[in-house]
LUMLUMDREN-2810 file (N, C-alpha, C; in Angstrom, 1 decimal):
<atoms>
<atom><aa>M</aa><ch>A</ch><at>N</at><xx>60.4</xx><yy>192.1</yy><zz>182.7</zz></atom>
<atom><aa>M</aa><ch>A</ch><at>CA</at><xx>60.0</xx><yy>192.9</yy><zz>181.8</zz></atom>
<atom><aa>M</aa><ch>A</ch><at>C</at><xx>59.6</xx><yy>192.3</yy><zz>180.5</zz></atom>
<atom><aa>K</aa><ch>A</ch><at>N</at><xx>58.4</xx><yy>192.5</yy><zz>180.0</zz></atom>
<atom><aa>K</aa><ch>A</ch><at>CA</at><xx>57.8</xx><yy>191.9</yy><zz>179.0</zz></atom>
<atom><aa>K</aa><ch>A</ch><at>C</at><xx>58.2</xx><yy>192.7</yy><zz>177.6</zz></atom>
<atom><aa>S</aa><ch>A</ch><at>N</at><xx>58.7</xx><yy>192.0</yy><zz>176.7</zz></atom>
<atom><aa>S</aa><ch>A</ch><at>CA</at><xx>59.1</xx><yy>192.7</yy><zz>175.4</zz></atom>
<atom><aa>S</aa><ch>A</ch><at>C</at><xx>57.8</xx><yy>193.0</yy><zz>174.3</zz></atom>
<atom><aa>N</aa><ch>A</ch><at>N</at><xx>57.8</xx><yy>194.0</yy><zz>173.8</zz></atom>
<atom><aa>N</aa><ch>A</ch><at>CA</at><xx>56.7</xx><yy>194.2</yy><zz>172.9</zz></atom>
<atom><aa>N</aa><ch>A</ch><at>C</at><xx>57.1</xx><yy>193.9</yy><zz>171.4</zz></atom>
<atom><aa>K</aa><ch>A</ch><at>N</at><xx>58.2</xx><yy>193.2</yy><zz>171.3</zz></atom>
<atom><aa>K</aa><ch>A</ch><at>CA</at><xx>58.7</xx><yy>192.8</yy><zz>169.9</zz></atom>
<atom><aa>K</aa><ch>A</ch><at>C</at><xx>58.1</xx><yy>191.6</yy><zz>169.6</zz></atom>
<atom><aa>K</aa><ch>A</ch><at>N</at><xx>57.5</xx><yy>191.5</yy><zz>168.4</zz></atom>
<atom><aa>K</aa><ch>A</ch><at>CA</at><xx>56.9</xx><yy>190.2</yy><zz>167.7</zz></atom>
<atom><aa>K</aa><ch>A</ch><at>C</at><xx>58.0</xx><yy>189.3</yy><zz>167.3</zz></atom>
<atom><aa>H</aa><ch>A</ch><at>N</at><xx>57.6</xx><yy>188.2</yy><zz>167.4</zz></atom>
<atom><aa>H</aa><ch>A</ch><at>CA</at><xx>58.5</xx><yy>187.2</yy><zz>166.9</zz></atom>
<atom><aa>H</aa><ch>A</ch><at>C</at><xx>58.0</xx><yy>186.3</yy><zz>166.1</zz></atom>
<atom><aa>T</aa><ch>A</ch><at>N</at><xx>58.6</xx><yy>185.9</yy><zz>164.8</zz></atom>
<atom><aa>T</aa><ch>A</ch><at>CA</at><xx>57.9</xx><yy>185.2</yy><zz>163.8</zz></atom>
<atom><aa>T</aa><ch>A</ch><at>C</at><xx>58.3</xx><yy>183.7</yy><zz>164.0</zz></atom>
<atom><aa>L</aa><ch>A</ch><at>N</at><xx>57.5</xx><yy>182.8</yy><zz>164.3</zz></atom>
<atom><aa>L</aa><ch>A</ch><at>CA</at><xx>57.7</xx><yy>181.4</yy><zz>164.3</zz></atom>
<atom><aa>L</aa><ch>A</ch><at>C</at><xx>57.8</xx><yy>180.7</yy><zz>163.0</zz></atom>
<atom><aa>T</aa><ch>A</ch><at>N</at><xx>59.0</xx><yy>180.1</yy><zz>163.0</zz></atom>
<atom><aa>T</aa><ch>A</ch><at>CA</at><xx>59.4</xx><yy>179.4</yy><zz>161.7</zz></atom>
<atom><aa>T</aa><ch>A</ch><at>C</at><xx>59.8</xx><yy>178.1</yy><zz>162.1</zz></atom>
<atom><aa>E</aa><ch>A</ch><at>N</at><xx>60.4</xx><yy>177.6</yy><zz>163.1</zz></atom>
<atom><aa>E</aa><ch>A</ch><at>CA</at><xx>61.2</xx><yy>176.5</yy><zz>163.4</zz></atom>
<atom><aa>E</aa><ch>A</ch><at>C</at><xx>60.1</xx><yy>175.6</yy><zz>164.4</zz></atom>
<atom><aa>D</aa><ch>A</ch><at>N</at><xx>60.1</xx><yy>174.3</yy><zz>164.4</zz></atom>
<atom><aa>D</aa><ch>A</ch><at>CA</at><xx>59.6</xx><yy>173.5</yy><zz>165.1</zz></atom>
<atom><aa>D</aa><ch>A</ch><at>C</at><xx>59.6</xx><yy>174.0</yy><zz>166.7</zz></atom>
<atom><aa>I</aa><ch>A</ch><at>N</at><xx>60.8</xx><yy>174.3</yy><zz>167.1</zz></atom>
<atom><aa>I</aa><ch>A</ch><at>CA</at><xx>61.2</xx><yy>174.7</yy><zz>168.5</zz></atom>
<atom><aa>I</aa><ch>A</ch><at>C</at><xx>60.3</xx><yy>176.0</yy><zz>168.8</zz></atom>
<atom><aa>H</aa><ch>A</ch><at>N</at><xx>60.0</xx><yy>176.8</yy><zz>167.8</zz></atom>
<atom><aa>H</aa><ch>A</ch><at>CA</at><xx>59.2</xx><yy>178.0</yy><zz>168.1</zz></atom>
<atom><aa>H</aa><ch>A</ch><at>C</at><xx>57.8</xx><yy>177.6</yy><zz>168.4</zz></atom>
<atom><aa>F</aa><ch>A</ch><at>N</at><xx>57.2</xx><yy>176.7</yy><zz>167.7</zz></atom>
<atom><aa>F</aa><ch>A</ch><at>CA</at><xx>55.9</xx><yy>176.5</yy><zz>167.8</zz></atom>
<atom><aa>F</aa><ch>A</ch><at>C</at><xx>55.7</xx><yy>175.6</yy><zz>169.2</zz></atom>
<atom><aa>F</aa><ch>A</ch><at>N</at><xx>56.7</xx><yy>174.6</yy><zz>169.5</zz></atom>
<atom><aa>F</aa><ch>A</ch><at>CA</at><xx>56.7</xx><yy>173.9</yy><zz>170.6</zz></atom>
<atom><aa>F</aa><ch>A</ch><at>C</at><xx>56.7</xx><yy>174.7</yy><zz>172.0</zz></atom>
<atom><aa>T</aa><ch>A</ch><at>N</at><xx>57.6</xx><yy>175.8</yy><zz>171.8</zz></atom>
<atom><aa>T</aa><ch>A</ch><at>CA</at><xx>57.7</xx><yy>176.7</yy><zz>172.9</zz></atom>
<atom><aa>T</aa><ch>A</ch><at>C</at><xx>56.4</xx><yy>177.6</yy><zz>173.1</zz></atom>
<atom><aa>A</aa><ch>A</ch><at>N</at><xx>55.9</xx><yy>178.0</yy><zz>171.9</zz></atom>
<atom><aa>A</aa><ch>A</ch><at>CA</at><xx>54.6</xx><yy>178.8</yy><zz>172.1</zz></atom>
<atom><aa>A</aa><ch>A</ch><at>C</at><xx>53.5</xx><yy>178.0</yy><zz>172.5</zz></atom>
<atom><aa>G</aa><ch>A</ch><at>N</at><xx>53.5</xx><yy>176.6</yy><zz>172.2</zz></atom>
<atom><aa>G</aa><ch>A</ch><at>CA</at><xx>52.4</xx><yy>175.7</yy><zz>172.6</zz></atom>
<atom><aa>G</aa><ch>A</ch><at>C</at><xx>52.5</xx><yy>175.4</yy><zz>174.1</zz></atom>
<atom><aa>L</aa><ch>A</ch><at>N</at><xx>53.8</xx><yy>175.2</yy><zz>174.5</zz></atom>
<atom><aa>L</aa><ch>A</ch><at>CA</at><xx>54.0</xx><yy>174.8</yy><zz>175.9</zz></atom>
<atom><aa>L</aa><ch>A</ch><at>C</at><xx>53.7</xx><yy>176.0</yy><zz>176.8</zz></atom>
<atom><aa>S</aa><ch>A</ch><at>N</at><xx>54.2</xx><yy>177.2</yy><zz>176.4</zz></atom>
<atom><aa>S</aa><ch>A</ch><at>CA</at><xx>54.1</xx><yy>178.3</yy><zz>177.2</zz></atom>
<atom><aa>S</aa><ch>A</ch><at>C</at><xx>52.7</xx><yy>179.0</yy><zz>177.3</zz></atom>
<atom><aa>G</aa><ch>A</ch><at>N</at><xx>51.7</xx><yy>178.5</yy><zz>176.2</zz></atom>
<atom><aa>G</aa><ch>A</ch><at>CA</at><xx>50.4</xx><yy>179.1</yy><zz>176.1</zz></atom>
<atom><aa>G</aa><ch>A</ch><at>C</at><xx>50.4</xx><yy>180.5</yy><zz>175.5</zz></atom>
<atom><aa>N</aa><ch>A</ch><at>N</at><xx>51.5</xx><yy>180.8</yy><zz>174.7</zz></atom>
<atom><aa>N</aa><ch>A</ch><at>CA</at><xx>51.8</xx><yy>182.1</yy><zz>174.1</zz></atom>
<atom><aa>N</aa><ch>A</ch><at>C</at><xx>50.6</xx><yy>182.3</yy><zz>173.0</zz></atom>
<atom><aa>L</aa><ch>A</ch><at>N</at><xx>49.9</xx><yy>183.5</yy><zz>173.0</zz></atom>
<atom><aa>L</aa><ch>A</ch><at>CA</at><xx>49.1</xx><yy>184.0</yy><zz>172.1</zz></atom>
<atom><aa>L</aa><ch>A</ch><at>C</at><xx>49.6</xx><yy>184.4</yy><zz>170.7</zz></atom>
<atom><aa>I</aa><ch>A</ch><at>N</at><xx>49.3</xx><yy>183.7</yy><zz>169.7</zz></atom>
<atom><aa>I</aa><ch>A</ch><at>CA</at><xx>50.0</xx><yy>183.8</yy><zz>168.3</zz></atom>
<atom><aa>I</aa><ch>A</ch><at>C</at><xx>48.9</xx><yy>184.7</yy><zz>167.4</zz></atom>
<atom><aa>T</aa><ch>A</ch><at>N</at><xx>49.5</xx><yy>185.2</yy><zz>166.4</zz></atom>
<atom><aa>T</aa><ch>A</ch><at>CA</at><xx>48.7</xx><yy>185.7</yy><zz>165.3</zz></atom>
<atom><aa>T</aa><ch>A</ch><at>C</at><xx>49.0</xx><yy>184.9</yy><zz>163.9</zz></atom>
<atom><aa>V</aa><ch>A</ch><at>N</at><xx>48.0</xx><yy>184.8</yy><zz>163.3</zz></atom>
<atom><aa>V</aa><ch>A</ch><at>CA</at><xx>48.2</xx><yy>184.1</yy><zz>162.0</zz></atom>
<atom><aa>V</aa><ch>A</ch><at>C</at><xx>48.0</xx><yy>185.0</yy><zz>160.8</zz></atom>
<atom><aa>W</aa><ch>A</ch><at>N</at><xx>48.9</xx><yy>184.9</yy><zz>159.8</zz></atom>
<atom><aa>W</aa><ch>A</ch><at>CA</at><xx>48.8</xx><yy>185.9</yy><zz>158.7</zz></atom>
<atom><aa>W</aa><ch>A</ch><at>C</at><xx>48.9</xx><yy>185.2</yy><zz>157.3</zz></atom>
<atom><aa>Q</aa><ch>A</ch><at>N</at><xx>48.2</xx><yy>185.5</yy><zz>156.5</zz></atom>
<atom><aa>Q</aa><ch>A</ch><at>CA</at><xx>48.4</xx><yy>185.1</yy><zz>155.2</zz></atom>
<atom><aa>Q</aa><ch>A</ch><at>C</at><xx>48.2</xx><yy>186.4</yy><zz>154.0</zz></atom>
<atom><aa>E</aa><ch>A</ch><at>N</at><xx>49.1</xx><yy>186.2</yy><zz>152.8</zz></atom>
<atom><aa>E</aa><ch>A</ch><at>CA</at><xx>48.9</xx><yy>187.1</yy><zz>151.7</zz></atom>
<atom><aa>E</aa><ch>A</ch><at>C</at><xx>47.6</xx><yy>187.3</yy><zz>151.1</zz></atom>
<atom><aa>D</aa><ch>A</ch><at>N</at><xx>47.1</xx><yy>188.5</yy><zz>150.9</zz></atom>
<atom><aa>D</aa><ch>A</ch><at>CA</at><xx>45.9</xx><yy>188.6</yy><zz>150.0</zz></atom>
<atom><aa>D</aa><ch>A</ch><at>C</at><xx>46.4</xx><yy>188.7</yy><zz>148.5</zz></atom>
<atom><aa>P</aa><ch>A</ch><at>N</at><xx>45.5</xx><yy>188.7</yy><zz>147.7</zz></atom>
<atom><aa>P</aa><ch>A</ch><at>CA</at><xx>45.7</xx><yy>188.8</yy><zz>146.2</zz></atom>
<atom><aa>P</aa><ch>A</ch><at>C</at><xx>46.7</xx><yy>189.9</yy><zz>145.8</zz></atom>
<atom><aa>A</aa><ch>A</ch><at>N</at><xx>46.8</xx><yy>190.9</yy><zz>146.5</zz></atom>
<atom><aa>A</aa><ch>A</ch><at>CA</at><xx>47.9</xx><yy>192.0</yy><zz>146.3</zz></atom>
<atom><aa>A</aa><ch>A</ch><at>C</at><xx>49.2</xx><yy>191.9</yy><zz>146.9</zz></atom>
<atom><aa>G</aa><ch>A</ch><at>N</at><xx>49.3</xx><yy>190.7</yy><zz>147.7</zz></atom>
<atom><aa>G</aa><ch>A</ch><at>CA</at><xx>50.7</xx><yy>190.5</yy><zz>148.2</zz></atom>
<atom><aa>G</aa><ch>A</ch><at>C</at><xx>50.8</xx><yy>191.1</yy><zz>149.5</zz></atom>
<atom><aa>V</aa><ch>A</ch><at>N</at><xx>49.8</xx><yy>191.7</yy><zz>150.3</zz></atom>
<atom><aa>V</aa><ch>A</ch><at>CA</at><xx>49.9</xx><yy>192.3</yy><zz>151.6</zz></atom>
<atom><aa>V</aa><ch>A</ch><at>C</at><xx>49.4</xx><yy>191.1</yy><zz>152.6</zz></atom>
<atom><aa>Y</aa><ch>A</ch><at>N</at><xx>50.1</xx><yy>191.2</yy><zz>153.7</zz></atom>
<atom><aa>Y</aa><ch>A</ch><at>CA</at><xx>49.8</xx><yy>190.3</yy><zz>154.7</zz></atom>
<atom><aa>Y</aa><ch>A</ch><at>C</at><xx>48.6</xx><yy>190.7</yy><zz>155.6</zz></atom>
<atom><aa>C</aa><ch>A</ch><at>N</at><xx>47.6</xx><yy>189.8</yy><zz>155.7</zz></atom>
<atom><aa>C</aa><ch>A</ch><at>CA</at><xx>46.5</xx><yy>190.3</yy><zz>156.6</zz></atom>
<atom><aa>C</aa><ch>A</ch><at>C</at><xx>46.2</xx><yy>189.3</yy><zz>157.8</zz></atom>
<atom><aa>E</aa><ch>A</ch><at>N</at><xx>45.9</xx><yy>189.7</yy><zz>158.9</zz></atom>
<atom><aa>E</aa><ch>A</ch><at>CA</at><xx>45.8</xx><yy>188.8</yy><zz>160.0</zz></atom>
<atom><aa>E</aa><ch>A</ch><at>C</at><xx>44.4</xx><yy>188.0</yy><zz>159.7</zz></atom>
<atom><aa>I</aa><ch>A</ch><at>N</at><xx>44.5</xx><yy>186.8</yy><zz>159.8</zz></atom>
<atom><aa>I</aa><ch>A</ch><at>CA</at><xx>43.6</xx><yy>185.9</yy><zz>159.6</zz></atom>
<atom><aa>I</aa><ch>A</ch><at>C</at><xx>43.0</xx><yy>185.1</yy><zz>160.8</zz></atom>
<atom><aa>G</aa><ch>A</ch><at>N</at><xx>43.7</xx><yy>185.1</yy><zz>161.9</zz></atom>
<atom><aa>G</aa><ch>A</ch><at>CA</at><xx>43.5</xx><yy>184.4</yy><zz>163.1</zz></atom>
<atom><aa>G</aa><ch>A</ch><at>C</at><xx>44.5</xx><yy>184.9</yy><zz>164.2</zz></atom>
<atom><aa>R</aa><ch>A</ch><at>N</at><xx>43.9</xx><yy>184.5</yy><zz>165.3</zz></atom>
<atom><aa>R</aa><ch>A</ch><at>CA</at><xx>44.7</xx><yy>184.6</yy><zz>166.7</zz></atom>
<atom><aa>R</aa><ch>A</ch><at>C</at><xx>44.1</xx><yy>183.6</yy><zz>167.6</zz></atom>
<atom><aa>G</aa><ch>A</ch><at>N</at><xx>45.0</xx><yy>182.9</yy><zz>168.1</zz></atom>
<atom><aa>G</aa><ch>A</ch><at>CA</at><xx>44.8</xx><yy>182.0</yy><zz>169.2</zz></atom>
<atom><aa>G</aa><ch>A</ch><at>C</at><xx>46.0</xx><yy>181.2</yy><zz>169.8</zz></atom>
<atom><aa>Y</aa><ch>A</ch><at>N</at><xx>45.9</xx><yy>180.0</yy><zz>170.1</zz></atom>
<atom><aa>Y</aa><ch>A</ch><at>CA</at><xx>47.1</xx><yy>179.3</yy><zz>170.7</zz></atom>
<atom><aa>Y</aa><ch>A</ch><at>C</at><xx>47.4</xx><yy>178.1</yy><zz>170.0</zz></atom>
<atom><aa>V</aa><ch>A</ch><at>N</at><xx>48.8</xx><yy>177.7</yy><zz>169.9</zz></atom>
<atom><aa>V</aa><ch>A</ch><at>CA</at><xx>49.2</xx><yy>176.5</yy><zz>169.2</zz></atom>
<atom><aa>V</aa><ch>A</ch><at>C</at><xx>48.7</xx><yy>175.2</yy><zz>169.9</zz></atom>
<atom><aa>E</aa><ch>A</ch><at>N</at><xx>47.9</xx><yy>174.5</yy><zz>169.2</zz></atom>
<atom><aa>E</aa><ch>A</ch><at>CA</at><xx>47.4</xx><yy>173.0</yy><zz>169.8</zz></atom>
<atom><aa>E</aa><ch>A</ch><at>C</at><xx>48.3</xx><yy>172.0</yy><zz>169.3</zz></atom>
<atom><aa>A</aa><ch>A</ch><at>N</at><xx>48.9</xx><yy>172.0</yy><zz>168.0</zz></atom>
<atom><aa>A</aa><ch>A</ch><at>CA</at><xx>49.5</xx><yy>171.0</yy><zz>167.5</zz></atom>
<atom><aa>A</aa><ch>A</ch><at>C</at><xx>50.2</xx><yy>171.6</yy><zz>166.2</zz></atom>
<atom><aa>Y</aa><ch>A</ch><at>N</at><xx>51.4</xx><yy>171.0</yy><zz>165.9</zz></atom>
<atom><aa>Y</aa><ch>A</ch><at>CA</at><xx>52.0</xx><yy>171.1</yy><zz>164.6</zz></atom>
<atom><aa>Y</aa><ch>A</ch><at>C</at><xx>52.7</xx><yy>170.0</yy><zz>164.1</zz></atom>
<atom><aa>T</aa><ch>A</ch><at>N</at><xx>52.9</xx><yy>170.0</yy><zz>162.8</zz></atom>
<atom><aa>T</aa><ch>A</ch><at>CA</at><xx>53.9</xx><yy>169.2</yy><zz>162.1</zz></atom>
<atom><aa>T</aa><ch>A</ch><at>C</at><xx>54.6</xx><yy>169.9</yy><zz>161.2</zz></atom>
<atom><aa>N</aa><ch>A</ch><at>N</at><xx>55.5</xx><yy>169.2</yy><zz>160.2</zz></atom>
<atom><aa>N</aa><ch>A</ch><at>CA</at><xx>56.3</xx><yy>170.0</yy><zz>159.3</zz></atom>
<atom><aa>N</aa><ch>A</ch><at>C</at><xx>55.6</xx><yy>170.8</yy><zz>158.4</zz></atom>
<atom><aa>K</aa><ch>A</ch><at>N</at><xx>54.3</xx><yy>170.4</yy><zz>158.2</zz></atom>
<atom><aa>K</aa><ch>A</ch><at>CA</at><xx>53.5</xx><yy>171.0</yy><zz>157.0</zz></atom>
<atom><aa>K</aa><ch>A</ch><at>C</at><xx>52.4</xx><yy>171.9</yy><zz>157.6</zz></atom>
<atom><aa>Y</aa><ch>A</ch><at>N</at><xx>51.8</xx><yy>171.6</yy><zz>158.8</zz></atom>
<atom><aa>Y</aa><ch>A</ch><at>CA</at><xx>50.6</xx><yy>172.4</yy><zz>159.3</zz></atom>
<atom><aa>Y</aa><ch>A</ch><at>C</at><xx>50.7</xx><yy>172.5</yy><zz>160.7</zz></atom>
<atom><aa>V</aa><ch>A</ch><at>N</at><xx>49.9</xx><yy>173.9</yy><zz>161.0</zz></atom>
<atom><aa>V</aa><ch>A</ch><at>CA</at><xx>49.9</xx><yy>174.2</yy><zz>162.5</zz></atom>
<atom><aa>V</aa><ch>A</ch><at>C</at><xx>48.5</xx><yy>174.2</yy><zz>162.9</zz></atom>
<atom><aa>R</aa><ch>A</ch><at>N</at><xx>48.1</xx><yy>173.7</yy><zz>163.9</zz></atom>
<atom><aa>R</aa><ch>A</ch><at>CA</at><xx>46.5</xx><yy>173.7</yy><zz>164.5</zz></atom>
<atom><aa>R</aa><ch>A</ch><at>C</at><xx>46.5</xx><yy>174.8</yy><zz>165.4</zz></atom>
<atom><aa>V</aa><ch>A</ch><at>N</at><xx>45.7</xx><yy>175.8</yy><zz>165.3</zz></atom>
<atom><aa>V</aa><ch>A</ch><at>CA</at><xx>45.5</xx><yy>176.8</yy><zz>166.1</zz></atom>
<atom><aa>V</aa><ch>A</ch><at>C</at><xx>44.1</xx><yy>176.9</yy><zz>166.9</zz></atom>
<atom><aa>R</aa><ch>A</ch><at>N</at><xx>44.0</xx><yy>177.0</yy><zz>168.1</zz></atom>
<atom><aa>R</aa><ch>A</ch><at>CA</at><xx>42.6</xx><yy>177.2</yy><zz>168.8</zz></atom>
<atom><aa>R</aa><ch>A</ch><at>C</at><xx>42.3</xx><yy>178.7</yy><zz>168.8</zz></atom>
<atom><aa>N</aa><ch>A</ch><at>N</at><xx>41.3</xx><yy>179.1</yy><zz>168.3</zz></atom>
<atom><aa>N</aa><ch>A</ch><at>CA</at><xx>40.8</xx><yy>180.5</yy><zz>168.1</zz></atom>
<atom><aa>N</aa><ch>A</ch><at>C</at><xx>40.7</xx><yy>181.0</yy><zz>169.5</zz></atom>
<atom><aa>L</aa><ch>A</ch><at>N</at><xx>41.2</xx><yy>182.2</yy><zz>169.8</zz></atom>
<atom><aa>L</aa><ch>A</ch><at>CA</at><xx>41.1</xx><yy>182.8</yy><zz>171.0</zz></atom>
<atom><aa>L</aa><ch>A</ch><at>C</at><xx>39.5</xx><yy>183.1</yy><zz>171.6</zz></atom>
<atom><aa>Q</aa><ch>A</ch><at>N</at><xx>38.8</xx><yy>183.6</yy><zz>170.8</zz></atom>
<atom><aa>Q</aa><ch>A</ch><at>CA</at><xx>37.5</xx><yy>183.9</yy><zz>171.0</zz></atom>
<atom><aa>Q</aa><ch>A</ch><at>C</at><xx>36.5</xx><yy>182.7</yy><zz>171.2</zz></atom>
<atom><aa>S</aa><ch>A</ch><at>N</at><xx>36.4</xx><yy>181.9</yy><zz>170.0</zz></atom>
<atom><aa>S</aa><ch>A</ch><at>CA</at><xx>35.4</xx><yy>181.0</yy><zz>169.7</zz></atom>
<atom><aa>S</aa><ch>A</ch><at>C</at><xx>35.9</xx><yy>179.6</yy><zz>170.2</zz></atom>
<atom><aa>G</aa><ch>A</ch><at>N</at><xx>37.1</xx><yy>179.4</yy><zz>170.2</zz></atom>
<atom><aa>G</aa><ch>A</ch><at>CA</at><xx>37.6</xx><yy>178.0</yy><zz>170.7</zz></atom>
<atom><aa>G</aa><ch>A</ch><at>C</at><xx>37.6</xx><yy>177.1</yy><zz>169.5</zz></atom>
<atom><aa>T</aa><ch>A</ch><at>N</at><xx>37.4</xx><yy>177.5</yy><zz>168.3</zz></atom>
<atom><aa>T</aa><ch>A</ch><at>CA</at><xx>37.2</xx><yy>176.5</yy><zz>167.2</zz></atom>
<atom><aa>T</aa><ch>A</ch><at>C</at><xx>38.9</xx><yy>176.3</yy><zz>166.8</zz></atom>
<atom><aa>K</aa><ch>A</ch><at>N</at><xx>39.0</xx><yy>175.2</yy><zz>166.2</zz></atom>
<atom><aa>K</aa><ch>A</ch><at>CA</at><xx>40.5</xx><yy>175.0</yy><zz>165.9</zz></atom>
<atom><aa>K</aa><ch>A</ch><at>C</at><xx>40.5</xx><yy>174.9</yy><zz>164.3</zz></atom>
<atom><aa>S</aa><ch>A</ch><at>N</at><xx>41.7</xx><yy>175.6</yy><zz>163.8</zz></atom>
<atom><aa>S</aa><ch>A</ch><at>CA</at><xx>42.0</xx><yy>175.7</yy><zz>162.5</zz></atom>
<atom><aa>S</aa><ch>A</ch><at>C</at><xx>43.3</xx><yy>175.2</yy><zz>162.1</zz></atom>
<atom><aa>L</aa><ch>A</ch><at>N</at><xx>43.4</xx><yy>174.6</yy><zz>161.0</zz></atom>
<atom><aa>L</aa><ch>A</ch><at>CA</at><xx>44.7</xx><yy>174.0</yy><zz>160.4</zz></atom>
<atom><aa>L</aa><ch>A</ch><at>C</at><xx>45.3</xx><yy>175.0</yy><zz>159.4</zz></atom>
<atom><aa>Y</aa><ch>A</ch><at>N</at><xx>46.4</xx><yy>175.4</yy><zz>159.6</zz></atom>
<atom><aa>Y</aa><ch>A</ch><at>CA</at><xx>47.0</xx><yy>176.3</yy><zz>158.6</zz></atom>
<atom><aa>Y</aa><ch>A</ch><at>C</at><xx>48.3</xx><yy>175.8</yy><zz>158.1</zz></atom>
<atom><aa>S</aa><ch>A</ch><at>N</at><xx>48.5</xx><yy>175.9</yy><zz>156.7</zz></atom>
<atom><aa>S</aa><ch>A</ch><at>CA</at><xx>49.7</xx><yy>175.5</yy><zz>155.9</zz></atom>
<atom><aa>S</aa><ch>A</ch><at>C</at><xx>50.7</xx><yy>176.2</yy><zz>156.4</zz></atom>
<atom><aa>R</aa><ch>A</ch><at>N</at><xx>52.0</xx><yy>175.7</yy><zz>156.8</zz></atom>
<atom><aa>R</aa><ch>A</ch><at>CA</at><xx>53.1</xx><yy>176.5</yy><zz>157.1</zz></atom>
<atom><aa>R</aa><ch>A</ch><at>C</at><xx>53.8</xx><yy>177.0</yy><zz>155.9</zz></atom>
<atom><aa>D</aa><ch>A</ch><at>N</at><xx>53.5</xx><yy>176.6</yy><zz>154.7</zz></atom>
<atom><aa>D</aa><ch>A</ch><at>CA</at><xx>54.1</xx><yy>177.0</yy><zz>153.3</zz></atom>
<atom><aa>D</aa><ch>A</ch><at>C</at><xx>53.5</xx><yy>178.5</yy><zz>153.0</zz></atom>
<atom><aa>V</aa><ch>A</ch><at>N</at><xx>52.3</xx><yy>178.7</yy><zz>153.3</zz></atom>
<atom><aa>V</aa><ch>A</ch><at>CA</at><xx>51.7</xx><yy>180.0</yy><zz>152.9</zz></atom>
<atom><aa>V</aa><ch>A</ch><at>C</at><xx>51.3</xx><yy>180.7</yy><zz>154.1</zz></atom>
<atom><aa>T</aa><ch>A</ch><at>N</at><xx>51.5</xx><yy>180.5</yy><zz>155.3</zz></atom>
<atom><aa>T</aa><ch>A</ch><at>CA</at><xx>51.1</xx><yy>181.3</yy><zz>156.3</zz></atom>
<atom><aa>T</aa><ch>A</ch><at>C</at><xx>52.3</xx><yy>181.6</yy><zz>157.3</zz></atom>
<atom><aa>M</aa><ch>A</ch><at>N</at><xx>52.1</xx><yy>183.0</yy><zz>157.7</zz></atom>
<atom><aa>M</aa><ch>A</ch><at>CA</at><xx>53.2</xx><yy>183.4</yy><zz>158.7</zz></atom>
<atom><aa>M</aa><ch>A</ch><at>C</at><xx>52.5</xx><yy>183.4</yy><zz>160.1</zz></atom>
<atom><aa>F</aa><ch>A</ch><at>N</at><xx>53.4</xx><yy>183.0</yy><zz>161.2</zz></atom>
<atom><aa>F</aa><ch>A</ch><at>CA</at><xx>52.8</xx><yy>182.9</yy><zz>162.4</zz></atom>
<atom><aa>F</aa><ch>A</ch><at>C</at><xx>53.7</xx><yy>183.9</yy><zz>163.3</zz></atom>
<atom><aa>Q</aa><ch>A</ch><at>N</at><xx>53.1</xx><yy>184.8</yy><zz>164.4</zz></atom>
<atom><aa>Q</aa><ch>A</ch><at>CA</at><xx>53.9</xx><yy>185.5</yy><zz>165.0</zz></atom>
<atom><aa>Q</aa><ch>A</ch><at>C</at><xx>53.2</xx><yy>185.5</yy><zz>166.6</zz></atom>
<atom><aa>T</aa><ch>A</ch><at>N</at><xx>54.2</xx><yy>185.7</yy><zz>167.5</zz></atom>
<atom><aa>T</aa><ch>A</ch><at>CA</at><xx>53.9</xx><yy>185.7</yy><zz>168.9</zz></atom>
<atom><aa>T</aa><ch>A</ch><at>C</at><xx>53.2</xx><yy>187.1</yy><zz>168.9</zz></atom>
<atom><aa>D</aa><ch>A</ch><at>N</at><xx>52.1</xx><yy>187.3</yy><zz>169.8</zz></atom>
<atom><aa>D</aa><ch>A</ch><at>CA</at><xx>51.5</xx><yy>188.6</yy><zz>169.9</zz></atom>
<atom><aa>D</aa><ch>A</ch><at>C</at><xx>51.9</xx><yy>189.3</yy><zz>171.2</zz></atom>
</atoms>
């Protein structure tokens, strides 16, 4: 049975597991009012302790996001 609960990715093991299993993730950043807005959706391609590279779901382009200012969730 698949869970509908979203999981926030914060640890290296979370990114490793999402990348290995091919889980779709959403990428969120705060707007100037402090509200989180979805800015991307795709698959974890690579990660370091500072950045996560995500391959866009539709276009296939790759984007690099700072782990300091970005929230990542499984979709």
